[in-house]
C-alpha positions as CSV (number, residue, x, y, z in Angstrom):
1,M,12.2,32.4,-5.0
2,T,8.7,31.6,-3.8
3,A,7.4,28.2,-4.8
4,P,4.4,28.2,-7.2
5,S,1.0,28.1,-5.6
6,L,-1.3,25.1,-6.0
7,F,-3.9,27.5,-7.2
8,R,-1.8,29.6,-9.6
9,P,-3.5,29.9,-13.0
10,V,-2.0,28.9,-16.2
11,S,0.0,31.8,-17.8
12,A,-2.2,33.9,-20.0
13,G,-1.3,35.3,-23.4
14,R,1.2,32.6,-24.2
15,P,0.4,30.6,-27.3
16,R,0.1,26.9,-26.7
17,S,1.9,24.6,-29.1
18,A,0.1,21.7,-30.8
19,V,2.2,19.4,-28.7
20,T,1.1,21.0,-25.5
21,T,-2.5,20.9,-26.6
22,V,-2.3,17.2,-27.4
23,G,-0.7,16.6,-24.1
24,A,-3.4,18.5,-22.3
25,V,-6.1,16.5,-24.1
26,A,-4.3,13.2,-23.4
27,A,-3.9,14.1,-19.7
28,A,-7.5,15.2,-19.3
29,S,-8.7,12.1,-21.0
30,A,-6.6,9.9,-18.8
31,L,-7.9,11.6,-15.6
32,V,-11.5,11.2,-16.8
33,A,-10.9,7.6,-17.6
34,A,-9.3,7.0,-14.2
35,L,-12.3,8.6,-12.4
36,G,-14.8,6.8,-14.6
37,T,-13.2,3.4,-14.0
38,S,-13.0,4.0,-10.3
39,L,-16.7,4.9,-10.2
40,W,-17.6,1.8,-12.2
41,L,-15.6,-0.4,-9.8
42,V,-17.4,1.0,-6.8
43,L,-20.9,0.9,-8.4
44,A,-20.4,-2.7,-9.6
45,A,-19.1,-3.9,-6.2
46,A,-21.9,-2.0,-4.4
47,E,-24.7,-3.4,-6.6
48,R,-25.1,-6.7,-4.8
49,P,-23.0,-9.3,-2.9
50,S,-20.5,-10.7,-5.5
51,V,-17.0,-11.8,-6.2
52,L,-16.0,-8.1,-6.7
53,S,-16.2,-7.7,-2.9
54,P,-15.6,-11.1,-1.2
55,P,-16.6,-9.8,2.2
56,T,-20.1,-9.2,1.0
57,I,-20.6,-12.9,0.3
58,R,-18.8,-14.2,3.4
59,A,-21.7,-13.2,5.7
60,S,-25.0,-11.5,5.5
61,A,-24.2,-7.8,6.1
62,P,-26.3,-5.5,3.7
63,W,-24.7,-2.4,5.3
64,L,-21.4,-3.4,3.6
65,L,-22.7,-2.4,0.2
66,G,-22.8,1.3,1.1
67,P,-24.9,4.2,-0.1
68,L,-24.4,3.4,-3.8
69,H,-26.1,0.0,-3.6
70,G,-28.6,-0.6,-6.4
71,A,-27.2,1.9,-8.9
72,L,-26.4,-0.7,-11.6
73,P,-29.4,-3.0,-11.6
74,Q,-28.5,-4.4,-15.1
75,L,-25.1,-5.5,-13.9
76,T,-24.5,-9.2,-14.7
77,S,-24.5,-11.7,-11.8
78,D,-22.3,-14.2,-13.7
79,P,-19.1,-14.5,-11.6
80,L,-16.9,-15.3,-14.6
81,R,-18.1,-12.2,-16.5
82,L,-17.7,-10.0,-13.4
83,R,-14.1,-11.2,-13.0
84,D,-13.4,-10.4,-16.7
85,D,-15.0,-7.0,-16.3
86,L,-12.8,-6.4,-13.2
87,T,-9.7,-7.2,-15.2
88,T,-10.8,-5.0,-18.1
89,A,-11.4,-2.1,-15.6
90,L,-7.9,-2.6,-14.1
91,V,-6.3,-2.6,-17.6
92,V,-8.1,0.7,-18.4
93,L,-6.9,2.2,-15.1
94,L,-3.4,1.0,-15.9
95,A,-3.5,2.8,-19.3
96,A,-4.9,5.9,-17.7
97,W,-2.2,5.9,-15.0
98,L,0.6,5.6,-17.5
99,V,-0.8,8.3,-19.8
100,A,-1.5,10.7,-16.9
101,W,2.0,10.1,-15.5
102,I,3.5,11.2,-18.8
103,T,1.2,14.0,-19.8
104,A,0.0,15.5,-16.5
105,P,2.4,18.5,-16.6
106,A,0.3,19.9,-19.6
107,L,-2.5,20.6,-17.1
108,P,-2.6,23.1,-14.2
109,T,-1.6,21.6,-10.9
110,R,-5.0,22.4,-9.3
111,I,-6.8,20.4,-11.9
112,V,-4.6,17.3,-11.6
113,A,-4.7,17.6,-7.8
114,A,-8.5,17.6,-7.8
115,A,-8.7,14.8,-10.3
116,V,-6.4,12.6,-8.3
117,A,-8.1,13.3,-5.0
118,V,-11.6,12.3,-6.2
119,P,-11.0,8.5,-6.8
120,P,-10.2,7.7,-3.2
121,L,-13.3,9.5,-2.1
122,V,-15.3,7.5,-4.6
123,F,-13.9,4.2,-3.2
124,L,-14.8,5.5,0.3
125,L,-18.5,5.0,-0.7
126,G,-18.2,1.4,-1.8
127,P,-17.5,-2.0,-0.2
128,P,-13.9,-3.3,0.3
129,Q,-12.2,-4.7,-2.8
130,P,-11.0,-7.3,-3.2
131,L,-10.1,-9.0,0.2
132,T,-11.2,-9.0,3.8
133,D,-8.2,-7.5,5.6
134,T,-10.4,-4.6,6.9
135,F,-12.2,-7.0,9.2
136,N,-8.9,-8.7,10.3
137,Y,-7.8,-5.3,11.6
138,I,-11.1,-4.9,13.5
139,V,-10.9,-8.4,15.0
140,Y,-7.3,-7.9,16.2
141,G,-8.3,-4.5,17.7
142,R,-11.3,-6.1,19.4
143,M,-9.2,-8.8,20.9
144,A,-6.8,-6.3,22.4
145,A,-9.6,-4.1,23.6
146,H,-11.1,-7.1,25.5
147,G,-7.9,-8.2,27.1
148,L,-6.9,-11.0,24.7
149,N,-3.3,-10.5,23.4
150,P,-3.5,-10.6,19.6
151,Y,0.2,-11.5,19.4
152,T,-0.1,-14.6,21.5
153,H,-3.6,-15.7,20.6
154,A,-5.3,-16.4,17.2
155,P,-8.7,-14.8,16.4
156,L,-10.2,-18.3,16.7
157,Q,-9.7,-18.0,20.4
158,G,-11.6,-14.8,20.6
159,A,-15.3,-13.9,20.3
160,H,-17.0,-15.2,17.2
161,D,-18.9,-12.1,16.2
162,G,-19.8,-10.3,13.0
163,A,-16.3,-9.1,12.4
164,Y,-14.9,-12.6,12.8
165,A,-17.4,-13.9,10.2
166,L,-16.2,-11.3,7.8
167,S,-12.5,-11.9,8.5
168,N,-10.3,-14.7,7.2
169,W,-7.0,-15.1,9.2
170,H,-8.7,-17.1,11.9
171,H,-5.6,-19.0,13.0
172,L,-3.0,-16.3,12.5
173,P,-1.9,-14.1,15.5
174,S,-1.6,-10.5,14.5
175,P,1.4,-9.7,12.2
176,Y,0.8,-5.9,12.5
177,G,2.8,-3.5,14.5
178,P,2.1,-2.6,18.1
179,V,1.3,1.0,17.3
180,F,-1.3,-0.1,14.7
181,T,-2.8,-2.6,17.2
182,L,-3.0,0.0,19.9
183,L,-4.7,2.5,17.5
184,S,-7.1,-0.3,16.4
185,E,-8.4,-0.9,19.9
186,P,-11.0,1.9,19.8
187,L,-12.4,0.3,16.7
188,G,-12.8,-2.9,18.7
189,V,-15.3,-1.4,21.1
190,L,-17.5,0.3,18.4
191,P,-20.4,-1.4,16.7
192,L,-19.2,-3.2,13.7
193,P,-20.7,-0.9,11.0
194,V,-19.4,2.2,12.8
195,A,-15.9,0.6,13.2
196,Y,-15.9,-0.2,9.5
197,W,-16.8,3.3,8.4
198,C,-14.3,4.9,10.8
199,W,-11.5,2.7,9.4
200,K,-12.5,3.6,5.8
201,L,-12.2,7.3,6.8
202,V,-8.7,6.6,8.2
203,V,-7.5,4.9,5.0
204,V,-8.9,7.5,2.7
205,G,-7.7,10.4,4.9
206,S,-4.2,8.8,5.0
207,A,-4.3,8.4,1.2
208,L,-5.2,12.1,0.7
209,S,-2.5,13.1,3.3
210,A,0.1,11.1,1.3
211,L,-0.9,12.9,-1.9
212,A,-0.6,16.3,-0.1
213,L,2.9,15.3,1.0
214,V,3.9,14.1,-2.4
215,W,2.7,17.5,-3.8
216,W,4.7,19.4,-1.2
217,L,7.8,17.4,-1.7
218,A,7.6,17.6,-5.5
219,R,7.5,21.4,-5.2
220,R,10.4,21.5,-2.8
221,L,12.5,19.2,-4.9
222,G,11.8,21.0,-8.2
223,R,9.8,18.0,-9.6
224,S,6.6,18.3,-11.5
225,P,3.8,18.2,-8.9
226,Q,1.3,17.1,-11.6
227,R,3.4,14.2,-12.7
228,A,4.2,13.1,-9.1
229,L,0.5,13.3,-8.1
230,A,-0.6,11.2,-11.1
231,C,2.1,8.6,-10.4
232,A,1.4,8.3,-6.7
233,G,-2.4,8.6,-6.9
234,L,-3.7,6.7,-10.0
235,C,-1.7,3.4,-10.0
236,P,-4.3,0.6,-10.4
237,V,-2.8,-1.8,-7.9
238,T,-2.5,0.9,-5.2
239,L,-5.7,2.7,-5.9
240,A,-8.3,0.0,-6.7
241,M,-6.7,-2.9,-4.8
242,G,-5.1,-1.0,-2.0
243,I,-7.2,2.1,-1.1
244,G,-10.3,0.3,-2.5
245,G,-9.6,-2.6,-0.3
246,F,-9.0,-0.3,2.8
247,H,-5.7,-1.8,3.6
248,N,-3.5,-0.5,6.4
249,D,-0.4,0.5,4.3
250,M,-1.2,4.2,3.8
251,P,-0.8,5.4,7.4
252,A,2.8,3.9,7.4
253,V,3.5,5.5,4.0
254,V,2.3,8.9,5.4
255,C,4.8,8.5,8.2
256,V,7.7,7.8,5.8
257,L,6.7,10.7,3.5
258,A,6.5,13.0,6.6
259,A,9.9,11.8,7.7
260,V,11.3,12.8,4.3
261,A,9.6,16.2,4.5
262,C,11.2,16.7,7.9
263,L,14.6,15.9,6.3
264,L,14.1,18.6,3.8
265,R,13.0,21.1,6.5
266,G,15.9,20.0,8.7
267,R,18.4,21.1,6.1
268,E,17.5,24.7,6.7
269,R,15.8,24.9,10.1
270,S,16.1,23.6,13.6
271,T,17.4,20.3,14.9
272,A,13.8,19.3,15.9
273,W,13.0,18.5,12.3
274,D,15.8,15.9,12.1
275,M,14.7,14.4,15.4
276,G,11.1,14.3,14.0
277,A,12.3,12.5,10.9
278,G,13.9,9.7,12.9
279,A,10.9,9.4,15.2
280,L,8.5,9.2,12.2
281,A,10.6,6.5,10.5
282,V,10.3,4.3,13.7
283,A,6.6,5.1,13.9
284,A,6.1,3.7,10.4
285,A,7.7,0.5,11.5
286,G,5.5,0.5,14.6
287,L,2.5,0.6,12.3
288,K,3.8,-1.9,9.8
289,P,7.0,-3.9,10.7
290,S,8.1,-4.1,7.0
291,F,9.1,-0.4,7.2
292,V,11.8,-1.0,9.7
293,V,14.3,-1.0,6.7
294,V,13.6,2.7,6.2
295,A,14.8,3.9,9.6
296,P,18.6,3.7,8.9
297,L,18.2,5.6,5.6
298,I,16.2,8.4,7.2
299,V,18.8,8.8,10.0
300,L,21.7,8.8,7.5
301,G,19.9,11.2,5.2
302,A,19.5,13.8,8.0
303,N,21.6,17.0,8.0
304,R,22.1,16.3,11.8
305,R,22.5,12.6,12.0
306,L,22.9,12.5,15.7
307,A,19.7,14.4,16.2
308,A,17.8,12.0,13.8
309,A,19.3,9.0,15.6
310,A,18.2,10.4,19.0
311,G,14.7,10.9,17.6
312,A,14.6,7.3,16.3
313,A,16.0,5.9,19.6
314,G,13.4,7.8,21.6
315,A,10.6,6.5,19.4
316,A,12.0,3.0,19.6
317,L,12.1,3.2,23.4
318,L,8.4,4.2,23.4
319,V,7.5,1.4,21.0
320,G,9.4,-1.0,23.1
321,A,7.6,0.2,26.3
322,L,4.3,-0.2,24.5
323,I,5.1,-3.8,23.5
324,L,6.2,-4.6,27.1
325,V,3.3,-2.9,28.9
326,A,0.4,-3.5,26.5
327,F,1.4,-6.8,25.0
328,G,3.6,-8.5,27.6
329,G,6.7,-8.3,25.4
330,A,5.1,-10.3,22.6
331,L,6.0,-9.3,19.1
332,P,4.0,-9.4,15.9
333,S,3.8,-12.8,14.3
334,V,5.9,-11.7,11.3
335,G,7.7,-15.1,11.4
336,I,4.5,-16.9,10.7
337,Q,3.4,-14.5,8.0
338,D,6.9,-14.9,6.4
339,R,6.1,-18.6,5.8
340,L,3.1,-17.7,3.6
341,V,3.7,-17.9,-0.2
342,N,2.0,-16.4,-3.3
343,P,2.4,-18.3,-6.5
344,L,4.0,-15.3,-8.4
345,S,6.1,-14.0,-5.6
346,L,9.7,-13.7,-6.8
347,P,11.1,-16.2,-4.2
348,N,8.5,-18.7,-5.3
349,V,9.1,-18.3,-9.0
350,L,12.9,-18.5,-8.6
351,G,12.5,-21.5,-6.3
352,A,10.5,-23.3,-9.0
353,L,13.1,-22.4,-11.7
354,T,16.0,-23.6,-9.6
355,G,14.7,-26.9,-8.5
356,H,13.4,-26.0,-5.0
357,G,9.8,-26.6,-6.0
358,G,8.9,-23.0,-4.9
359,A,9.7,-20.8,-1.9
360,D,11.1,-23.2,0.6
361,P,12.9,-22.0,3.7
362,A,16.2,-21.6,1.8
363,M,14.6,-19.4,-0.9
364,R,12.9,-17.3,1.7
365,Q,16.2,-16.8,3.4
366,Y,17.8,-15.8,0.1
367,G,15.1,-13.2,-0.2
368,R,15.9,-11.8,3.3
369,D,19.6,-11.8,2.6
370,A,19.1,-10.0,-0.7
371,L,17.1,-7.3,1.0
372,L,19.8,-6.9,3.6
373,A,22.4,-6.5,0.9
374,V,20.3,-3.9,-0.9
375,G,19.8,-2.1,2.4
376,A,23.5,-2.1,3.1
377,V,24.4,-0.7,-0.3
378,A,21.6,2.0,-0.1
379,S,22.8,3.0,3.4
380,A,26.4,3.3,2.2
381,L,25.2,5.5,-0.7
382,V,23.2,7.8,1.6
383,L,26.1,7.9,4.1
384,W,28.2,9.2,1.2
385,R,25.6,11.6,-0.2
386,R,22.6,12.7,1.8
387,S,20.7,13.9,-1.3
388,W,20.3,10.3,-2.4
389,A,18.1,9.4,0.6
390,I,14.7,9.6,-1.3
391,G,15.9,7.3,-4.1
392,A,17.4,5.0,-1.5
393,V,14.2,4.8,0.4
394,G,12.3,3.9,-2.8
395,L,14.9,1.4,-3.8
396,V,14.8,-0.4,-0.5
397,L,11.1,-0.5,-0.3
398,L,10.9,-1.9,-3.8
399,A,13.5,-4.5,-2.8
400,S,11.3,-5.4,0.2
401,V,8.4,-6.1,-2.2
402,F,10.6,-8.3,-4.4
403,S,12.1,-10.2,-1.4
404,L,8.8,-11.2,0.1
405,S,7.3,-14.7,-0.6
406,W,3.9,-13.3,0.5
407,V,3.4,-10.2,-1.5
408,M,0.1,-8.3,-2.2
409,P,-0.5,-6.0,-5.2
410,W,-1.0,-2.8,-3.1
411,Y,2.5,-3.2,-1.6
412,L,3.7,-1.1,-4.5
413,A,2.3,1.8,-2.5
414,W,5.3,1.6,-0.2
415,A,7.7,2.7,-2.9
416,L,5.6,4.4,-5.5
417,P,5.8,8.0,-4.1
418,F,9.5,7.8,-4.0
419,A,9.7,6.5,-7.6
420,A,7.7,9.7,-8.5
421,L,10.1,12.0,-6.6
422,A,13.6,10.4,-6.9
423,R,16.3,11.5,-9.3
424,P,17.7,10.0,-11.4
425,R,14.5,8.3,-12.7
426,A,15.9,4.8,-12.4
427,L,13.0,3.7,-10.2
428,V,10.4,4.6,-12.8
429,P,10.7,1.6,-15.0
430,L,11.0,-0.6,-11.9
431,A,7.8,0.8,-10.6
432,V,6.0,0.1,-13.9
433,V,7.3,-3.4,-14.1
434,T,6.3,-4.0,-10.5
435,C,2.8,-2.8,-11.2
436,L,2.4,-5.1,-14.1
437,W,3.8,-8.1,-12.2
438,L,1.7,-7.4,-9.1
439,G,-1.4,-6.6,-11.2
440,V,-1.1,-10.0,-13.0
441,A,-0.6,-11.7,-9.6
442,G,-3.7,-10.1,-8.3
443,I,-6.3,-10.6,-11.1
444,P,-8.8,-13.4,-10.7
445,Q,-7.5,-15.1,-13.9
446,M,-4.0,-15.5,-12.5
447,P,-4.4,-19.3,-11.7
448,R,-5.6,-20.0,-15.2
449,L,-2.8,-18.0,-16.7
450,V,-0.2,-19.9,-14.6
451,H,-1.7,-23.2,-15.6
452,D,-1.8,-22.2,-19.3
453,I,2.0,-21.9,-19.3
454,G,2.2,-25.4,-17.8
455,W,3.1,-24.5,-14.2
456,Y,1.1,-26.0,-11.4
457,P,2.6,-24.5,-8.2
458,T,1.0,-26.9,-5.8
459,R,2.2,-30.1,-7.5
460,S,5.6,-29.9,-6.0
461,A,6.2,-31.0,-2.5
462,T,7.2,-27.4,-1.5
463,G,4.2,-25.9,-3.3
464,H,1.8,-28.4,-1.7
465,A,3.3,-27.7,1.8
466,N,3.0,-24.0,1.3
467,H,-0.6,-24.2,0.1
468,E,-1.6,-26.4,3.1
469,F,0.1,-24.0,5.5
470,S,-1.7,-20.9,4.1
471,T,-5.1,-22.7,3.9
472,G,-4.7,-23.9,7.5
473,L,-4.5,-20.3,8.8
474,V,-7.9,-19.4,7.2
475,R,-9.9,-22.5,8.1
C-alpha cells in the first residue's frame, strides 16, 4: 500500500466528532502558541544587548542582533524581569509542546509540518540564546585553519580576535569531533559576521533535515507523522535553547536519523544501505564524540550486520586517518570536558546525596559505568531482535544524558526523535521528565531555586573544586 502523501487533504464528507474538533482546536492553539512564543523570544533577544543573549553583552558587535533589532522598543531593560519573562516563555512553550504532542493527529500533516518548520526559521533571524558556543566553534575552526592544532592548544594561545572576545572556553582545547573541526575550518577563514550567519544556516538546515527524516521514518514505521513532528520539533529545551543557541548537536542527530533510515531501507533493498547505516553512525561520532555509543546498535540493527560493520569500519578508518593527518594523532579533549560539573547533573546530585559532596571522580566513573551497562543491555536486546534498534538508540542516548556530569538542556535533542518513534512508548515519560529536569537546570533562576531548598553546591570541598576547575577554563 502506498504511504500517505504529506500533502494529502483531510477526507471530505466524513463528520467530525466533537472530540476530534476539540483536539484540532487544541492542536492549532498549541502550534500558534509555540510560534508566538518563539517569535517573542527572538524579538526580545534582538531588541538590544541583554541577558537574553549573553554574546551580545560580551563584546560590542551590533551585527549580532540581526534584522529584527528594534522591533520591541518598549521591552524592559531590567535583567531580573527579562529573566522572569524568559522563564515564562519557556513554560508556555513547554505547555504548547505537550498539548501539540498529544493532539497533533487531529490536524492534517501538512499543517503540522509547516507549523513545526517555522520556529527554527524564526530563530535563524535572532541572536544566539542563551550561551556563546557558536563562537567557540568558530574559534576552534579558525585555529585549525591557521595551523594551530585545537586539540593540543587552547584558544588562549591563538589570535585574540572578535570571535575570541565572543567565545568563553579560552583555556579548553576542543572537545569536538575531528569531522566537525575539519568542517569548521572554512568558517575560520571567513569574516566573523559571515561565518556566524553561515553557521546559523547549517544549524537550522540540519534541524529541518532532522524533522524531514522524522516525518519519513514515522510514515515508514506506521507512527503518527503529526505527533512525531510535534514531539521532535517543539520541545522548549531543544528548540529555544538548542536551535535558538545554534549549538552543534543537530548535524550529528541528522546522521543518526539517516542511519536509522538506511536500516529500514536495507531491510528491503541492497547491501549498500546497511553499509551506509554503519558509516553514518561513525560520522555522527566524528562530529560529536558522545554519539559513539550509537554505532554498535546501528550495526546490530542492520539486516546485514557484516555489511553494516564493514561500513562502520571503513568510516572509522577514514576518521582515524583524518585525526592522524590533520591533527597529528591528537584526540578531542573529552577527558577535560568530562571533569566539568553542572549543579543539577545526576552524578552531582547523587554525589551530594551519598556523601561525596558532588560529582567527584568516583561519581563520574559510576556514571560512565552505568552508561556502559545500559549500552550492553541495549546491544543484547537488539542482537536478539533487530526491530528494537530505534528504541535502543533512544534509550542509550537518554542514558548518555543522565550519565554526564556536564549536561546542557539541549542534549535532549539526542534522544527526542527516537522517543517520538519508538515502540512501546516507554521513552515518552522519560523524555518529558528529562525535559523538565534539564529545563529547570537551564533557567536563570536555577541557583536561587537550589539555594531555596538549602543546598549550596560549592560549599563542599568537591563542589568548590569543581567550580574552580570550570571557572578556570573560561578566565
